[in-house]
C-alpha positions as CSV (number, residue, x, y, z in Angstrom):
1,M,-14.8,-162.3,72.4
2,L,-14.6,-162.7,68.6
3,V,-14.2,-159.8,66.1
4,L,-15.2,-159.9,62.4
5,F,-13.0,-158.0,60.1
6,E,-14.0,-157.4,56.5
7,T,-11.3,-156.9,53.8
8,A,-11.1,-156.8,50.0
9,A,-9.7,-160.3,50.0
10,G,-12.2,-161.9,52.4
11,Y,-13.5,-162.1,55.9
12,A,-11.2,-162.6,59.0
13,I,-12.3,-163.7,62.5
14,F,-10.1,-162.7,65.4
15,K,-10.2,-163.7,69.0
16,V,-9.6,-160.8,71.5
17,L,-6.9,-161.8,74.0
18,D,-7.2,-158.7,76.2
19,E,-10.7,-157.3,76.4
20,S,-9.6,-154.4,78.6
21,K,-7.9,-152.9,75.7
22,L,-11.2,-152.3,74.0
23,Q,-12.4,-150.0,76.7
24,E,-9.7,-147.4,75.7
25,V,-11.2,-146.3,72.4
26,D,-9.1,-143.2,72.0
27,S,-5.8,-145.0,72.2
28,L,-6.8,-148.3,70.7
29,W,-5.1,-147.5,67.4
30,K,-1.7,-147.5,69.1
31,E,-2.1,-151.2,69.9
32,F,-2.2,-151.9,66.1
33,E,0.7,-149.8,64.9
34,T,2.9,-152.9,64.4
35,P,2.1,-156.6,63.8
36,E,3.9,-157.5,67.1
37,K,1.6,-155.2,69.1
38,A,-1.5,-156.5,67.3
39,N,-0.6,-160.1,68.1
40,K,-0.8,-159.3,71.8
41,V,-4.3,-158.0,71.4
42,V,-6.0,-160.3,68.9
43,K,-5.3,-163.7,67.4
44,L,-6.5,-164.9,63.9
45,K,-8.9,-167.8,64.2
46,H,-10.3,-168.1,60.6
47,F,-10.0,-166.4,57.2
48,E,-12.7,-166.8,54.5
49,K,-11.2,-165.9,51.1
50,F,-13.3,-164.6,48.2
51,Q,-13.3,-167.0,45.2
52,D,-13.3,-164.3,42.5
53,T,-14.2,-160.6,41.9
54,T,-17.8,-161.5,41.3
55,E,-18.3,-162.8,44.8
56,A,-16.4,-159.8,46.2
57,L,-18.7,-157.4,44.4
58,A,-21.8,-159.3,45.6
59,E,-20.6,-159.1,49.2
60,L,-19.8,-155.4,48.8
61,S,-23.3,-154.8,47.3
62,R,-24.9,-156.7,50.2
63,I,-23.0,-154.7,52.8
64,T,-23.7,-151.4,51.0
65,K,-27.4,-152.2,50.8
66,R,-27.5,-153.1,54.5
67,C,-25.9,-149.9,55.5
68,Y,-28.2,-147.9,53.3
69,C,-31.3,-149.6,54.8
70,E,-30.1,-148.8,58.3
71,V,-29.7,-145.2,57.4
72,E,-33.0,-144.9,55.6
73,T,-35.1,-146.6,58.4
74,S,-35.2,-143.2,60.1
75,R,-36.9,-141.6,57.1
76,S,-40.7,-141.7,56.8
77,N,-40.8,-141.8,53.0
78,F,-39.8,-145.0,51.2
79,V,-37.2,-144.6,48.5
80,P,-37.3,-147.5,45.9
81,Q,-33.9,-148.4,44.4
82,L,-32.8,-150.8,41.7
83,K,-31.0,-154.0,42.7
84,F,-27.3,-153.9,41.9
85,S,-25.9,-157.1,40.5
86,P,-22.2,-157.7,39.9
87,D,-23.1,-159.9,36.9
88,K,-24.6,-157.0,35.1
89,V,-21.4,-155.0,34.7
90,D,-21.6,-154.2,31.0
91,T,-18.4,-152.3,30.7
92,M,-16.6,-155.5,29.7
93,I,-19.1,-156.0,26.9
94,V,-18.5,-152.5,25.5
95,Q,-14.7,-153.0,25.5
96,A,-14.9,-156.6,24.1
97,I,-17.1,-155.7,21.1
98,S,-14.9,-152.6,20.4
99,L,-11.8,-154.8,20.5
100,L,-13.5,-157.4,18.3
101,D,-14.2,-154.8,15.6
102,D,-10.6,-153.6,15.8
103,L,-9.3,-157.1,15.4
104,D,-11.4,-157.7,12.4
105,K,-10.0,-154.6,10.7
106,E,-6.4,-155.5,11.5
107,L,-7.0,-159.1,10.3
108,N,-8.3,-157.9,7.0
109,N,-5.3,-155.6,6.5
110,Y,-2.8,-158.3,7.5
111,I,-4.4,-161.0,5.3
112,M,-4.6,-158.7,2.3
113,R,-0.9,-157.8,2.8
114,C,0.1,-161.4,3.2
115,R,-1.7,-162.5,0.0
116,E,-0.3,-159.7,-2.0
117,W,3.2,-160.2,-0.7
118,Y,3.3,-164.0,-1.2
119,G,1.4,-163.6,-4.5
120,W,4.6,-162.3,-6.1
121,H,6.3,-165.6,-5.4
122,F,3.4,-168.0,-5.8
123,P,0.3,-166.3,-7.2
124,E,-1.7,-169.4,-8.1
125,V,-2.1,-170.6,-4.5
126,G,-4.2,-167.5,-3.7
127,K,-7.0,-168.5,-6.0
128,I,-6.9,-172.2,-5.0
129,I,-7.1,-171.6,-1.2
130,T,-9.9,-169.2,-0.4
131,D,-10.0,-169.6,3.4
132,N,-7.7,-167.0,5.0
133,L,-6.6,-169.0,8.0
134,A,-5.9,-172.1,5.9
135,Y,-3.9,-169.9,3.4
136,C,-1.7,-168.5,6.2
137,K,-1.1,-172.0,7.7
138,S,-0.3,-173.5,4.3
139,V,2.1,-170.6,3.5
140,R,3.7,-171.0,6.9
141,K,4.4,-174.7,6.2
142,I,5.4,-174.4,2.6
143,G,7.8,-171.5,2.6
144,A,9.3,-171.3,-0.8
145,R,7.2,-172.9,-3.6
146,T,10.0,-175.3,-4.4
147,N,9.2,-177.1,-1.2
148,V,5.6,-177.8,-2.2
149,A,6.4,-181.2,-3.7
150,T,7.9,-182.5,-0.4
151,T,5.5,-180.8,2.0
152,D,2.5,-182.6,3.5
153,L,-0.5,-180.2,3.6
154,S,-3.1,-182.8,4.5
155,E,-3.4,-181.2,8.0
156,H,-4.7,-177.9,6.6
157,L,-6.2,-178.8,3.2
158,P,-8.3,-181.5,1.6
159,E,-6.7,-184.0,-0.7
160,E,-8.0,-182.6,-4.0
161,V,-6.9,-179.0,-3.0
162,E,-3.5,-180.2,-1.9
163,A,-3.0,-182.0,-5.3
164,E,-4.1,-178.8,-7.1
165,V,-1.6,-176.7,-5.1
166,K,1.3,-179.1,-6.0
167,L,0.3,-179.1,-9.6
168,A,0.2,-175.3,-9.7
169,A,3.6,-175.1,-8.1
170,E,5.3,-176.9,-11.0
171,I,4.0,-174.4,-13.6
172,S,3.9,-171.3,-11.4
173,M,4.7,-167.9,-13.0
174,G,5.8,-166.2,-9.8
175,T,9.1,-164.5,-9.3
176,E,12.0,-165.7,-7.2
177,V,12.5,-164.2,-3.7
178,S,15.2,-164.4,-1.2
179,E,15.2,-166.3,2.1
180,E,14.9,-163.1,4.1
181,D,11.7,-162.2,2.2
182,I,10.3,-165.7,2.9
183,G,11.2,-165.2,6.6
184,N,9.3,-161.9,6.8
185,I,6.3,-163.4,5.1
186,M,6.2,-166.4,7.5
187,H,6.4,-164.0,10.4
188,L,3.4,-162.1,9.1
189,C,1.5,-165.4,8.8
190,D,2.3,-166.2,12.4
191,Q,0.8,-162.9,13.4
192,V,-2.3,-163.6,11.4
193,I,-2.7,-167.0,13.0
194,E,-2.2,-165.7,16.5
195,I,-4.7,-162.8,16.1
196,T,-7.3,-165.2,14.6
197,E,-7.0,-167.6,17.6
198,Y,-7.3,-164.7,20.0
199,R,-10.3,-163.4,18.1
200,T,-12.0,-166.8,18.5
201,Q,-11.2,-166.8,22.2
202,L,-12.5,-163.2,22.6
203,Y,-15.7,-164.1,20.7
204,D,-16.4,-167.0,23.1
205,Y,-15.8,-164.6,26.1
206,L,-18.2,-162.1,24.6
207,K,-20.9,-164.7,24.0
208,N,-20.7,-165.9,27.6
209,R,-20.8,-162.4,29.0
210,M,-23.8,-161.5,26.9
211,M,-25.7,-164.6,28.1
212,A,-24.9,-163.7,31.7
213,I,-25.8,-160.0,31.4
214,A,-28.5,-159.8,28.8
215,P,-29.8,-163.3,28.0
216,N,-33.2,-162.2,26.6
217,L,-31.6,-159.6,24.3
218,T,-29.1,-162.2,23.1
219,V,-31.8,-164.7,22.2
220,M,-33.7,-162.0,20.3
221,V,-31.0,-160.4,18.1
222,G,-27.8,-162.4,18.8
223,E,-24.7,-161.7,20.8
224,L,-22.9,-159.4,18.3
225,V,-25.9,-157.2,17.5
226,G,-26.9,-157.0,21.2
227,A,-23.3,-156.1,22.2
228,R,-23.2,-153.4,19.5
229,L,-26.5,-151.9,20.7
230,I,-25.2,-151.8,24.3
231,S,-21.9,-150.2,23.1
232,H,-23.7,-147.6,21.0
233,A,-26.0,-146.6,23.9
234,G,-23.2,-146.6,26.4
235,S,-24.6,-149.1,28.9
236,L,-27.4,-151.6,29.3
237,L,-29.3,-149.2,31.6
238,N,-29.1,-146.4,29.0
239,L,-30.3,-148.7,26.3
240,A,-33.3,-149.7,28.5
241,K,-34.3,-146.0,28.6
242,H,-34.7,-145.8,24.8
243,P,-38.1,-146.5,23.3
244,A,-38.6,-149.2,20.7
245,S,-38.5,-146.6,17.8
246,T,-35.1,-145.5,18.9
247,V,-33.8,-149.0,19.2
248,Q,-35.0,-149.7,15.7
249,I,-32.9,-147.0,14.0
250,L,-30.0,-147.0,16.5
251,G,-26.9,-146.8,14.5
252,A,-28.5,-144.9,11.5
253,E,-28.4,-141.4,12.9
254,K,-26.7,-139.9,9.9
255,A,-29.3,-141.3,7.5
256,L,-32.1,-140.2,9.8
257,F,-31.0,-136.6,10.0
258,R,-30.2,-136.5,6.3
259,A,-33.7,-137.7,5.5
260,L,-35.3,-135.2,7.8
261,K,-33.2,-132.4,6.3
262,T,-34.0,-133.3,2.7
263,R,-37.7,-134.3,3.6
264,R,-37.3,-137.9,2.3
265,D,-38.2,-141.3,3.8
266,T,-36.6,-142.0,7.1
267,P,-34.5,-145.2,7.5
268,K,-36.4,-148.3,8.7
269,Y,-33.5,-150.0,10.6
270,G,-30.0,-149.4,11.9
271,L,-27.8,-151.9,13.8
272,I,-30.8,-154.2,14.1
273,Y,-30.6,-154.9,10.4
274,H,-27.9,-157.5,11.0
275,A,-30.1,-159.6,13.2
276,S,-30.9,-163.1,11.9
277,L,-34.7,-162.5,11.8
278,V,-34.3,-159.4,9.6
279,G,-31.8,-161.1,7.4
280,Q,-34.0,-164.1,6.5
281,T,-36.9,-161.8,5.5
282,S,-37.8,-160.8,2.0
283,A,-37.1,-157.2,1.0
284,K,-40.7,-156.0,1.2
285,N,-41.2,-157.3,4.8
286,K,-37.9,-156.1,6.3
287,G,-39.4,-152.9,7.6
288,K,-42.3,-154.7,9.3
289,I,-40.1,-157.3,10.9
290,S,-37.5,-154.8,12.1
291,R,-40.3,-152.7,13.7
292,M,-41.7,-155.8,15.5
293,L,-38.3,-157.0,16.5
294,A,-37.4,-153.6,18.0
295,A,-40.5,-153.6,20.1
296,K,-39.8,-157.1,21.5
297,A,-36.1,-156.3,21.9
298,S,-37.0,-153.2,23.9
299,L,-39.0,-155.3,26.3
300,A,-36.2,-157.8,26.6
301,I,-33.6,-155.1,27.3
302,R,-35.7,-153.6,30.2
303,Y,-36.3,-157.1,31.6
304,D,-32.5,-157.8,31.5
305,A,-31.5,-154.4,32.9
306,L,-34.1,-154.0,35.7
307,G,-35.3,-157.6,36.4
308,E,-34.0,-159.9,39.1
309,D,-34.2,-163.1,37.0
310,T,-31.4,-164.2,34.8
311,N,-33.3,-166.7,32.6
312,A,-34.1,-166.3,28.9
313,E,-37.7,-167.6,28.9
314,M,-39.2,-164.3,27.8
315,G,-36.8,-163.9,24.9
316,V,-37.4,-167.5,23.7
317,E,-41.2,-166.9,23.8
318,N,-41.1,-163.6,22.0
319,R,-38.7,-165.0,19.3
320,A,-41.1,-167.9,18.7
321,K,-44.0,-165.3,18.2
322,L,-41.9,-163.3,15.8
323,E,-40.9,-166.4,13.8
324,A,-44.6,-167.3,13.5
325,R,-45.5,-163.8,12.4
326,L,-42.6,-164.0,9.8
327,R,-44.0,-167.2,8.4
328,H,-47.4,-165.6,8.1
329,L,-46.1,-162.6,6.2
330,E,-44.0,-164.7,3.9
331,E,-47.0,-167.0,3.1
332,K,-49.4,-164.1,2.7
333,G,-50.8,-163.7,-0.9
334,I,-50.4,-167.4,-1.7
335,R,-54.0,-168.8,-2.2
336,R,-54.5,-172.5,-1.4
337,I,-57.2,-174.3,-3.4
338,S,-58.7,-177.0,-1.2
339,G,-62.3,-178.0,-0.3
340,T,-64.8,-175.3,-1.1
341,G,-62.0,-173.3,-2.7
342,K,-61.8,-175.8,-5.6
343,A,-65.5,-175.3,-6.3
344,M,-65.1,-171.5,-6.2
345,A,-62.1,-171.7,-8.6
346,K,-64.1,-173.5,-11.3
347,S,-64.8,-171.3,-14.3
348,D,-68.4,-170.7,-15.5
349,K,-69.7,-172.3,-18.7
350,Y,-68.4,-170.5,-21.8
351,Q,-71.1,-168.7,-23.9
352,H,-70.2,-167.4,-27.3
353,K,-70.9,-163.7,-27.9
354,R,-70.9,-162.0,-31.2
355,T,-68.0,-159.6,-31.8
356,R,-67.7,-157.2,-34.7
357,G,-64.5,-156.8,-36.7
358,F,-63.3,-153.8,-38.5
359,N,-65.1,-154.9,-41.7
360,G,-68.3,-155.9,-39.9
361,S,-69.7,-159.4,-39.3
362,R,-73.2,-160.8,-39.3
363,R,-75.1,-161.6,-36.2
364,N,-75.6,-165.1,-34.9
365,S,-78.5,-167.0,-36.3
366,Q,-79.7,-167.7,-32.8
367,E,-79.9,-164.0,-32.0
368,E,-81.8,-163.2,-35.2
369,E,-84.3,-166.0,-34.5
370,K,-84.8,-164.7,-31.0
371,E,-85.5,-161.1,-32.3
372,V,-87.9,-162.4,-34.9
373,Q,-89.8,-164.4,-32.2
374,E,-90.0,-161.4,-29.9
375,S,-91.3,-159.2,-32.7
376,R,-94.0,-161.9,-33.6
377,G,-95.3,-162.0,-30.1
378,G,-96.8,-158.4,-30.4
379,G,-100.1,-159.3,-32.3
380,D,-102.3,-162.0,-33.9
381,G,-103.6,-162.6,-37.5
382,R,-102.4,-161.1,-40.7
383,K,-101.6,-157.7,-39.3
384,G,-99.3,-159.1,-36.8
385,R,-97.6,-161.3,-39.3
386,G,-97.3,-158.4,-41.8
387,G,-95.8,-156.2,-39.1
388,D,-93.3,-158.9,-38.2
389,R,-92.2,-159.1,-41.8
390,L,-91.7,-155.4,-42.1
391,S,-89.8,-155.2,-38.8
392,H,-87.6,-158.1,-39.9
393,R,-86.9,-156.4,-43.3
394,G,-86.0,-153.1,-41.5
395,I,-83.6,-154.9,-39.2
396,V,-81.8,-156.5,-42.2
397,K,-81.6,-153.2,-44.0
398,E,-80.1,-151.5,-40.9
399,E,-77.5,-154.3,-40.6
400,E,-76.5,-153.9,-44.2
401,K,-76.0,-150.2,-43.7
402,E,-73.8,-150.8,-40.7
403,E,-71.8,-153.4,-42.6
404,K,-71.2,-151.0,-45.5
405,G,-70.1,-148.2,-43.1
406,Q,-67.8,-150.5,-41.2
407,G,-66.5,-151.9,-44.5
408,G,-65.6,-148.4,-45.6
409,R,-63.7,-147.7,-42.4
410,G,-61.8,-151.0,-42.8
411,R,-60.7,-150.1,-46.3
412,L,-59.5,-146.7,-45.2
413,I,-57.4,-148.3,-42.4
414,W,-56.0,-150.8,-44.9
415,L,-55.1,-148.0,-47.3
416,G,-53.4,-146.0,-44.5
417,R,-51.3,-148.9,-43.5
418,N,-50.1,-149.6,-47.1
419,C,-49.2,-145.9,-47.5
420,I,-47.0,-146.0,-44.4
421,I,-45.3,-149.2,-45.6
422,L,-44.6,-147.7,-49.0
423,G,-43.2,-144.5,-47.4
424,L,-40.8,-146.6,-45.3
425,L,-39.6,-148.5,-48.3
426,V,-38.9,-145.3,-50.2
427,V,-36.9,-143.9,-47.4
428,V,-34.8,-147.1,-47.1
429,V,-34.1,-147.2,-50.9
430,S,-33.1,-143.5,-50.9
431,T,-30.7,-144.0,-48.0
432,R,-29.1,-147.0,-49.7
433,T,-28.5,-145.1,-52.9
434,R,-26.9,-142.2,-51.0
435,L,-24.6,-144.6,-49.2
436,T,-23.5,-146.2,-52.5
437,R,-22.8,-142.8,-54.0
438,I,-20.7,-141.7,-51.0
439,S,-18.7,-145.0,-51.1
440,L,-18.1,-144.5,-54.9
441,T,-16.9,-140.9,-54.4
442,V,-14.5,-142.0,-51.6
């Protein structure tokens, strides 16, 4: 008879040497008090070890589910449950993104202190080398600025930057420091280099965990934004319970409640603002893109949290749709002239129309001839021609009256402008004379 024994390390198969011992259930535990007594009852035949904790959690989940199903078979009602996967343990993501933010803060403080400290001895190198990691590595290799001429910095800096550093060291205005000060500065540079390397390693770990736990969310908003959303909500399952409107402003709670209290416009985005799709959008379209991105990201979160598949096909498809929508919004308003559009864009033939100035201007000769012809069309014979002449004379007299009235108005406007200019000249002259009197008295 073979016996299967399940442990936290793996599965063990034992062969029962004395099957009669199994009949005595009440006193069976006494046969396993010591290893010597256990060797008389069973013998190890095979041991299957778990490769890692992921496999152990998967086996534990399978055993737990099997036991649960055996218990629930006696119940008449079916109780649906979510599938537990050891790959979707998001606690590691919450801790990793929090540690990454802490490392960024510490790195900024250390680098600022290092630049300020070494700047007393060699201030010019801080403006020449802008990259923080290259700066710390160069300072670690240089030490005192008197060693720059004999130090090879080609491993960390380009040739032109290295030549500029060596030239600046000859005319540096920094103060002299002791060897103990240089030692402490170099020790600080070592700390910066170590923390930077560990941050790179932690970022790679976070990227791999995000692709394993939430691949669709990672494709939509990126690993950093996705991890911050999960950390802010507490877990991936809690984030899946939020609607798209909450995902959109998650991280901007203070601004939201302040806007509600003061009755102003509510914020359009929170942590999702740092996504690449929102960042590459113009200012007027950021609100629209953030709303659409939150809706698609909400679907991706629920698919990652509750779905059984671990692929990112849905995230890739939705991101392609959002990018197409973004291009449409950016190109909106730009009219293309092609085909029939060119014909529509052509301007109509220009026709001159008479416009009157402030002093009045005569009508066009074409308009006068047209009016004369229309007036002649009213009758025949001498009476018609006589009426035409009278009407034409009346039109001319009315035009002369209008020209005289408009000419009078134009003269009044001209006189008003001249009076204003003269008044300004008088004011300028009077102020100049006052200033000259004051200067003479002084």
